[in-house]
N, C-alpha and C positions, 0 to 999 in steps of 0.2 A: 737063577735070575730069567733064564730064558726056558720058555718051555719044549719039551720033546718035539711037538710040531715044527716048533721055529727051527731047532737044531735041523732037525728033518730036513728041511727046505733049504737052510744053507749048505748043508751036505749035498744036497742034489744039485744045487744050482753051478752053473756053466760058467757065471761073469768072473767070478774071483779066479777061478782057476785060467781062464782065458786072460784075463787082462791083470791077474793079482790082487787088485784091488776095487771092490765093488760096494756100492751103497745100497742097503736094503730097507723096506721099509715093513717091520714086523709089527705084531700086537704089543709087544713091549717098550716099542720106539723105534728112531732111526738108527741103524747101525751100520759100521765100516767092517766089511771083512777083508781080511788082508791075509793072503796067501804066501806061503813062503818063496823068498826072493832065491834064484839060482846062486850058487858060489859067485863071486864076484872076481875078475880076472885082475891080476895083478897091474895088467896093462892100464887099468882103469884110473889109476893114481898115479901116475906116469909124473905129472906136474908136481904134484906134492912131493914126491922122492925126489924129485931133481932139485927143486927148491930147499927142501931138508938138506941136500948134500952140499949145493952151491952155498948156503949160507950157514952151514953148520947148525942148524936150529931144529933140536929135535920135537919142539913142538908142532911140526908142520910134517912130522913123520905119520905115514897113513895109518889108522887105526885098524889091525885086524877085523875082516867082515866077513864071515865065512859063509853066511848065506844058509839055506836049508833049516833043518833042524835047530842045529846049534843057533843059528840067527834069531829064530823063532823063540827060542830057548831064551836067550838074551835080552829079547824087547820085553818077553814078559816078565822077567825079573826085575827089569829096568823100570819098567812102568809100575810094577809092586814097590819097589825101592823108593821111587820118587813120589808116590799118591802116599805111602805111610810118611813121608817128611813135610808132606803138606804142599807140596809141589803140583800145579795144576796141570794133569795129564788125562788123556782121555780114559774113561772107566772101562777095566778089563771085564768083559761080561763072559767069554768063553776061551778055553785054549783046548783045538780040536789037533790032531795028529798031524793035520798040515795047514793048519790056519790058525787065526788068532779072531776073536769079535768084540769090537769095542764099539764103545758110544761115540755116537756121532756129534763131532765137536762143531756148533753152528756159530760163524763169528766172519771175522774180516780177516783174511790172510795178512800178515804185516807188510808183503811188498804193495800191495793195494793201498795202504794207506801212505807211505813213504813217497810214492808218486804224486799223491792229492795235492791239495794246494799248501803253500808254505805253513799256515800255520798248523795244519793238521798234522804235516810230514812231519815238521819240527816235534808236535807233542808227542808222536807215534815213536819216534827217534828215543826221546826222553823216557817214554813210558817202557820200551822195549830195554833200555841199559838198567833203569831202576829194577827191572822183572829179573832180569839175569841178575844183579846183585841181590836179589832175593833168595833165588834158588842158591846160591852160593853159601848166603847165611846162614842156612839148612845145611849145609855140609854135604850139598849135592853138585852134580855137573851135569852136562847134557851129552857132548860129543859132536852132537850134529846141529849145532846153536846158529845154524843159518835163519835168514829171515823168512826162506820157506817154509821152515819147519815151526812157526810161530802165527798163533791165530789171535786176535783181538777179539774178545767176548767181554760180555757186561760185567764179569766178574774178574777179569783180568786176561793175563796171557795163557794159553794152553800151549803146552809143548808136544811137537810129533816126531816121530823116527827114532828109535833107541836099537838097532840091530847090532851096534858094534858097542864095546866098552873101552872107553881109552885106558883104565887102571890095569888094563891087561898088560899095557907097555908102557906108562907113565904113572907117575906119582898123583895124587888129587891137586895139589899145588899145580901141577903142570897141566892137569886136565883144565884145572879152571881158568888160568891164564889161555889155554888152547881156545876156549870157548868166548872169552873176550875177541880175539883175533878172529874167530870164525864171524861173529856177530857184526864188527866193525868191516871186514872183507865184503859182507854182502848187505851191508847197509849204506854205507859212506858214499860209495859210486852212487847209488840211486836215489838218495833221498833230496827231495826238491827244497832245498833250504839251504844257505850259505855255510861255507865249509866254517866259517868263524862262531857261527852259533852252534853248529855240531860241537865244535871243539869244546865251546864252554859249558856244555852238559855232559861232554865226556869229563873234563877236569873235573867237573865237581863229584863225578861218581869214581874217577880213578882216587883222588884224596883220600876215600874211605876204605880203598881196598886193603886189603891185609899186606905187608910190606913184602914177603916172600912172591906173592903174585904180580904185584907192581915191579919187581925186580925183574920178574920172568918176561914179562912186557915191554919192559924198557930194554933189554937185551934183544928180545926179537926186533924190535924198533930198528935197533943199531944194524943188526945183522941184513932186515930187509931194505936199508935205506937207499941203497943203489936202484931197486925197483921203480922208485920214485920217475926214474927217466925213462919209464915205458911209453908208448903212446897213451894218449889219453882219451881218445876217440876210439868208439865202439865199433866204428866201420872202418875198415875192414877187419879190425883187429880182433875182434870179438868179445864178450862180455869176461871173459878168463883175465885176460890180460888189461882191461880197463880197469877190473875191480881190485886187482894187486896194485896196479900203479895209483890207484887212489887211495889203498890203505897204506903202502907207503909213503904217500906225501903226506897225509893226515899225520902218522906216527912221526915222519921226518920232522914236521912243523911243531908238534907237541914235545919233542926234543929239545929244538930249539927254543919254544916258549920257558921251559922247564930250567934250560941252562942261564936263560937271562934271568928269571926270577930268584937266582941263587945270588 
């Protein structure tokens, strides 16, 4: 798909070697060149590891992210698997010895839509839920199902970042439940819409989830409930604390709603 001249230009470029990711305009079109990530330190996942231990929740256990050639191979494999299943991911144009070349995705990152006006934010939240449900209906999973890795395009959401594979350490059911927690963790706290409206859309989607996946999420909600008492203001606590508090409070309220409706 890429000419020898384009491949030579990519190989010679210092941009992706210096910054790991580079957008390049080639005769074949705009592409993203992604160099290999250095192996990640286990210390980077201290928060998730600590939460998994405190809550006895395996869904929060960090997934191995080896980086280097192994991480690149995992991403290339997952891109092919997802594309074959009909999930929208960047087209993989070339696999180099130390980089991947993917088609550039033109669109709006989900976080930008979530902080827009209320109507647009609520529509984006609903669309993100429906899109993830479709991914799972195809027998797939994402791992890094955070808002930052979702781009809205004219044909739907395109998903990014596949350098790890949850199925190395958990079942498909757990991986899909983990996707839902990641999406809610990264969206509830920032979406510019009343939580009650977000809850309505979540209930509509949750009612259609496979029973084992919903049971995993409900179990996680019970184990995370105490985190709703964390500070809800970003300053000075930071985004991680605020997003965890929002997720725990959101799921705890859903637990109360479900119990009251029985």
